[in-house]
Each structure stands twice: as structure tokens, then as C-alpha cells.
C-alpha positions in Angstrom: 225.4 47.0 181.7 227.6 47.8 178.7 225.3 46.7 175.3 228.0 44.9 173.8 228.5 42.5 177.2 224.8 42.4 177.6 225.0 40.9 173.7 227.7 38.7 174.7 225.8 37.4 177.8 222.5 36.8 175.9 224.6 34.9 173.0 225.7 32.5 175.4 222.7 32.1 177.2 220.7 31.1 174.0 223.4 29.0 173.3 223.1 27.0 176.3 218.9 26.9 176.3 219.5 25.8 172.4 221.6 23.1 173.6 219.1 21.7 175.9 216.4 22.4 173.5 218.2 20.4 170.9 218.2 17.3 173.1 214.8 17.5 174.3 213.3 17.8 170.6 210.8 20.9 171.5 209.1 23.0 168.7 211.3 25.7 167.2 208.3 27.9 167.6 208.5 27.6 171.7 212.3 28.5 171.3 211.4 31.4 169.2 208.8 32.4 171.4 210.3 32.4 174.5 213.7 34.0 173.3 211.8 37.3 171.6 210.3 37.7 174.9 213.3 37.2 176.6 215.5 39.8 174.1 212.2 41.6 173.7 212.7 41.3 169.8 209.6 42.4 167.9 209.8 40.3 164.4 211.6 37.2 163.1 210.7 35.1 160.4 212.6 31.9 159.7 213.1 29.8 156.6 214.5 26.5 156.0 215.8 24.3 153.5 216.5 20.8 153.3 217.7 19.0 149.9 218.0 22.2 148.2 213.9 22.3 148.9 212.4 24.5 151.1 210.4 23.0 153.9 209.4 25.7 156.4 208.8 29.4 156.5 208.0 31.2 159.6 207.0 34.0 161.2 206.6 35.3 164.6 206.2 39.2 165.7 205.0 42.4 164.1 206.5 44.5 161.5 205.8 47.9 162.9 204.9 49.9 165.8 201.1 50.0 165.0 201.3 45.9 165.4 200.9 44.8 162.2 201.5 41.1 161.8 205.3 39.9 160.1 204.0 37.6 157.5 206.1 35.8 155.0 205.2 38.3 152.3 206.7 41.4 154.4 209.1 43.0 152.5 212.3 43.4 154.8 215.7 45.1 154.9 218.0 42.4 153.5 221.6 44.4 154.2 224.3 42.9 153.7 222.9 39.2 152.1 222.6 41.7 149.5 226.4 40.6 148.7 225.7 36.7 148.4 223.4 37.7 145.9 225.8 40.0 144.0 228.4 37.7 143.9 225.7 35.3 142.5 225.1 37.7 139.9 228.9 38.3 139.1 229.5 34.4 138.3 226.4 34.5 135.9 228.7 37.2 134.2 231.5 35.5 134.5 229.9 32.2 133.0 228.7 34.7 129.7 232.3 36.3 129.3 231.3 39.6 130.2 233.9 39.5 133.6 237.3 37.1 134.4 237.9 36.5 138.3 241.6 37.4 137.8 241.6 40.2 135.3 242.6 43.4 136.5 239.8 46.1 136.5 242.3 48.4 134.8 241.3 46.2 131.7 237.4 47.0 131.8 237.6 50.8 132.9 238.0 53.4 130.0 239.9 55.6 132.3 242.5 54.9 135.5 240.1 54.5 138.3 241.5 57.9 140.5 240.3 59.5 137.8 236.7 59.3 137.7 236.2 61.6 140.6 232.8 63.8 140.6 231.0 61.5 137.6 232.1 58.4 140.5 230.6 60.3 143.8 227.6 58.5 144.2 230.0 55.3 144.4 232.9 56.4 146.2 235.8 58.5 146.9 238.2 57.2 145.0 240.4 59.8 144.2 242.3 58.9 147.5 243.8 56.1 145.1 245.8 58.8 143.2 249.7 58.0 143.0 249.0 54.4 144.2 249.2 52.0 141.5 247.9 49.3 143.4 244.4 50.2 142.2 245.2 48.2 138.7 246.0 44.8 140.9 242.4 44.7 142.3 240.4 42.1 140.5 236.9 40.9 140.9 238.0 37.6 143.0 239.8 40.0 145.3 237.0 42.6 145.7 234.5 39.7 146.1 236.6 38.1 148.9 236.7 41.3 151.1 240.7 41.6 150.3 241.4 44.8 148.7 243.2 46.4 151.2 240.3 49.3 152.0 238.4 49.9 155.0 234.6 49.2 155.1 233.7 52.4 153.5 235.7 54.9 152.8 233.7 57.9 154.6 235.4 56.1 157.8 238.6 57.8 156.7 239.9 60.7 158.5 239.4 62.6 154.8 237.0 60.5 153.7 238.7 58.5 150.6 239.4 54.9 150.2 243.0 54.1 150.5 245.3 50.8 150.7 246.1 49.8 154.1 247.3 46.1 152.6 248.4 45.5 149.7 245.3 43.8 147.5 244.5 40.1 147.7 247.3 39.3 150.9 244.4 39.3 153.6 241.0 39.3 154.3 239.1 42.6 155.6 235.5 43.3 155.2 234.9 46.0 152.9 231.6 47.2 151.3 233.1 49.8 149.0 235.1 46.6 147.6 232.0 45.4 146.3 231.0 48.5 144.9 234.0 49.3 143.2 232.7 46.3 141.5 229.1 47.6 140.5 231.0 50.4 139.2 233.3 48.7 137.0 230.4 46.7 135.8 228.4 49.5 135.1 230.8 52.1 134.0 233.5 49.4 132.3 230.8 47.0 130.9 227.8 49.5 130.3 225.3 47.3 132.1 222.7 48.4 134.9 223.3 46.1 138.0 220.0 46.8 139.5 218.6 45.3 136.3 221.1 42.5 135.6 219.7 41.5 139.3 216.2 41.5 138.4 216.5 39.6 135.6 218.9 37.7 135.9 217.9 36.3 139.8 214.8 37.7 141.3 212.4 37.5 138.0 214.4 33.9 137.3 213.6 32.6 140.6 210.2 34.3 141.4 211.3 36.7 144.2 208.4 38.9 143.3 208.9 41.2 146.2 212.6 41.9 146.1 214.3 45.1 144.2 217.6 46.8 144.4 215.7 50.2 145.0 212.4 50.9 146.6 208.9 50.0 145.0 205.6 51.9 145.9 203.8 48.6 146.2 206.4 47.6 148.9 204.8 50.0 151.1 201.6 47.7 151.9 203.5 45.3 153.8 206.5 46.6 154.9 208.7 46.1 158.2 210.0 48.9 159.9 212.8 47.9 162.2 213.8 48.5 166.1 217.3 49.3 167.6 219.0 48.1 170.8 217.3 50.7 172.9 214.0 50.0 171.2 213.7 52.3 169.0 211.5 52.4 166.2 213.2 53.3 162.6 211.4 53.7 159.6 212.3 51.4 156.5 214.8 53.5 154.4 213.4 53.7 150.7 216.7 53.2 149.4 216.9 55.0 145.8 219.9 53.5 144.4 221.1 50.4 143.6 224.0 49.3 146.0 225.9 46.2 145.7 226.8 46.5 149.0 223.4 46.4 150.9 220.2 48.3 149.2 218.6 44.6 148.3 214.9 44.6 150.0 213.2 41.3 150.0 210.8 38.8 151.8 211.8 35.4 153.9 209.8 33.8 150.8 211.7 35.7 148.2 215.1 35.0 149.9 214.4 31.1 150.7 213.5 30.9 147.0 217.3 31.9 146.4 218.8 30.5 148.7 217.5 27.3 147.7 218.5 27.6 144.4 221.8 28.8 145.3 223.0 25.9 147.6 221.2 23.5 144.2 223.1 25.4 141.8 220.3 26.5 140.0 221.3 29.1 137.1 224.9 28.2 137.5 227.0 25.5 135.8 228.2 23.4 138.9 232.2 24.9 138.4 231.2 28.0 138.9 229.0 26.9 142.2 231.2 25.2 143.5 234.2 28.5 143.0 231.4 31.0 145.0 231.7 29.0 148.3 235.3 27.3 147.6 238.0 28.9 150.4 239.6 31.4 148.2 241.3 32.9 151.3 242.1 32.3 155.3 240.6 34.3 157.8 243.2 35.1 160.3 241.3 38.0 162.2 239.5 37.0 165.7 236.3 38.9 164.6 234.7 40.6 161.7 235.1 43.7 163.1 236.8 46.0 163.1 237.5 45.2 159.3 240.9 46.5 160.1 241.8 45.2 163.0 245.5 42.9 162.7 245.6 39.4 162.3 245.5 37.4 165.1 247.7 35.0 167.0 247.7 31.7 165.4 246.2 30.1 168.1 243.4 32.6 168.5 242.1 32.2 164.9 239.3 30.3 163.5 240.2 26.8 162.2 239.2 26.2 158.5 237.4 29.8 158.2 238.1 31.0 154.6 236.7 33.7 152.4 234.6 32.7 149.3 233.4 34.8 146.6 230.5 37.2 148.7 229.9 34.6 151.6 232.0 32.8 154.0 233.0 29.2 154.8 233.8 27.2 157.6 234.1 23.2 158.4 232.7 22.0 161.1 231.2 18.5 162.6 228.5 18.2 159.7 231.3 19.4 156.7 231.6 22.0 154.8 229.3 25.5 155.3 229.0 28.3 154.3 227.3 31.6 155.6 226.4 35.6 154.9 225.2 37.9 157.8 223.5 41.0 157.5 223.6 43.9 159.9 222.7 47.8 160.5 221.2 49.4 163.8 217.5 48.3 163.3 218.1 44.7 161.1 219.5 41.4 161.9 219.8 38.8 159.4 221.9 35.7 158.8 221.9 33.0 156.5 223.5 29.3 157.1 224.1 26.2 154.9 225.6 23.1 155.1 226.9 21.5 151.5 225.8 18.0 153.1 222.2 17.6 151.9 221.8 21.1 150.6 220.5 22.3 154.0 220.0 25.5 155.2 218.5 28.4 157.4 217.6 31.6 156.7 216.9 34.4 159.6 215.1 37.5 159.0 214.7 40.3 161.6 213.4 43.8 161.8 214.6 43.8 165.3 218.4 43.9 166.0 218.1 42.3 169.6 216.7 39.2 167.7 220.3 38.3 166.7 220.9 37.1 170.0 218.8 34.2 169.4 220.6 33.2 165.9 223.1 30.6 167.1 220.0 28.9 169.3 217.8 28.8 166.2 220.3 27.6 163.7 221.3 25.1 166.3 218.2 23.7 166.9 217.3 23.6 162.9 220.7 22.3 161.5 222.5 20.9 164.9 226.1 21.8 165.6 227.3 23.3 162.3 230.6 24.8 163.4 229.4 27.9 162.2 232.1 30.7 163.8 229.7 32.8 165.7 232.2 34.3 167.5 234.2 35.9 165.0 231.0 37.2 163.0 229.7 38.4 166.4 232.8 39.8 168.0 232.0 42.4 171.1 232.8 45.1 168.9 230.8 44.6 165.6 227.6 46.1 166.8 229.1 49.2 165.8 229.7 48.3 162.1 227.7 50.5 159.4 
């Protein structure tokens, strides 16, 4: 059976099991243990936040092929959860007047963006935008809402260079390079080191002692490798460069601290916190990936689904919520929050096969959230970078 079809079947099975389990009220531990056996997932970590406070942290399974246990302080790859932390950091820069969400990035850069070629190679190949003045329409808000008009990454283009596929700000299309462009504006335009800013403004402030945007040698003592769909073990990548799109290493304990602070509005003024999770731009595609897919017919779209700043917002049976996922070939993460009672769940896994359990786990902990799983995990999403 094709991997995507198998995964969709596992999701359906997980949801049915969760519905039954939720009715009977069994322990989360039983559901996770049984689900890991069913999917062959090797490691999973869960944090629960209620009323803005961390109320539970649990870990199951192992962190490497040797069988060392996954613990609350095991360093795991944050993947695209990084984007939500980045947006939170950007809002702090907005509050102190370093950035304005609706000012063109041209106002911050000493030179036109396409003129940065070799110097910018560690970021992206922006010379592909030469001759297209639409880059001047880009703003921090547009980049944080994934509406730049770019593909996910420039290396996916035939010539490896970014280009516009639609006018900036007109629709949602997930783009890691859009986030990296905002990082470039912060570093080259404002003269700030993003890794340093995130460390002092977020990780140090919230006591996230085992979280960093780049590799630290002390992580090696309790580090998670990953498992791919076919059961192959993938060693943890020692990332040497800060990447706003996804270079963060973290632990379930640390990210739970961040999730609790974020949902409570700690570190931001109330208006800034609201702006992060305000519905900024309707999302009108059937699934998140491929990012440049055509807009869905109106009756195929997910109602009340929209881009926030670095997160996706939705409205379900329990009111307003938001979420962010993170994925690569050997990592599956998700973070789902309900504004009511400031309730959240964070799930980190060092085995991509565990993603099939996410809808069931979220339902057991938060109930029927209205989380748009079919959009987040569309059948073709597993091929995304």
C-alpha cells in the first residue's frame, strides 16, 4: 500500500479509537502505548497546558537505536515549530519599534533585495527576483502569514532561485524562505543577530535551558535521533546556522514553557498577543501542501481557517484556536491551543510514524477542537521538505 494511503488510513483509525476512548475516559498512557505499538513509532512526548499552566508532561519510548529512554529533557528537533517562536520574537521587536508589520522590507535594507547575491547565499537565491519590483510590496506581516508569493523554498524551483507565483499578500502558500527573508531583513537591515535575539528574548527569559537555534555540544548527552517512515534511523542533525524556518532544538519541557507563556500572553502587550493569533488572511486551499496548489472550490475549503502570524487559526466547537506543526522525514510535531481557558497540547516525536496518533491524542486531551487535520495532513503533505 502507498505510504500516503497507509498514513491516511492510520489517521482514520486513530480518530475512531480516540472517539471511543474519549467516551470511556481511559488514560492517555493507554492510548499512546497501544498506538505506538500499532504504528511502530519509537518515541513520543506530550505536554498539556490548562489555564496557561503546564499540568502534565509525559514521554514514551526511546530516543535512539540503542534503546536509551526518551525523557522530558531529551533534546529533540523542533522543526517548523521554530516559525511560531520566530513570530513571537518578531512581535517583541515590533513592540520596541525595531520593526513595523506593514512597512515594506525595502525601508530596512540598504540595497535592493535582488542585489544581495553571494552575500545572501546562506539565506536564499534572491537574484531571481531581479526585474520584478513586487519584492517592494513585501512586509513583515506578509512574510509571517505565508503570503509572499514564493514556493516553500527556492531550491524547489527549476533554477534554484525564488520567484513570485502570485502578488504578495493575496493568498496563503506556505513558504519557509519567506520566513528566512524576514530573518535576513532583521540581520542585514537592523543589524541584529536573530539567534541571539531569540536566545535572550525567549529561551533565557522563559527558562528554556535546553533550547537553541544552533547546535550545542552539551545536547549530545541526551539527544534524540529520528525514525523515518520505513523504520530507518536518521541521526540528529547538528545545525550550525540559525534558520528562522526551522533550526530550533528543544525539549518537551522547554517547549511546554513556551506554549504556556505564549497562550498566556507573557512577554507581550495584550494587543500584540492578539495580533499573533488574529485571523489575518483566509486560507482557501484544500490542504497545506503542496504549497502552490490551486485554490479549492468554495465548498471544498475549510471554514474559519486563516493565517495568523507564524501560526494557523481556526474556529471549532470550543471556539477560537490556533496550531502549528513541524515535520521532516524523521520528525513529527504539533502544537494545538484553544483560547478558552488557555488550553494547549504539545506533541513532539522523533518518529514520523507517530503523526498518525496526533488527532486521537489531541481529542483525548482537548476534546473536539475543530482542528483541521485533513488540511494539515493532506495526502501529499508527506513529501514536503
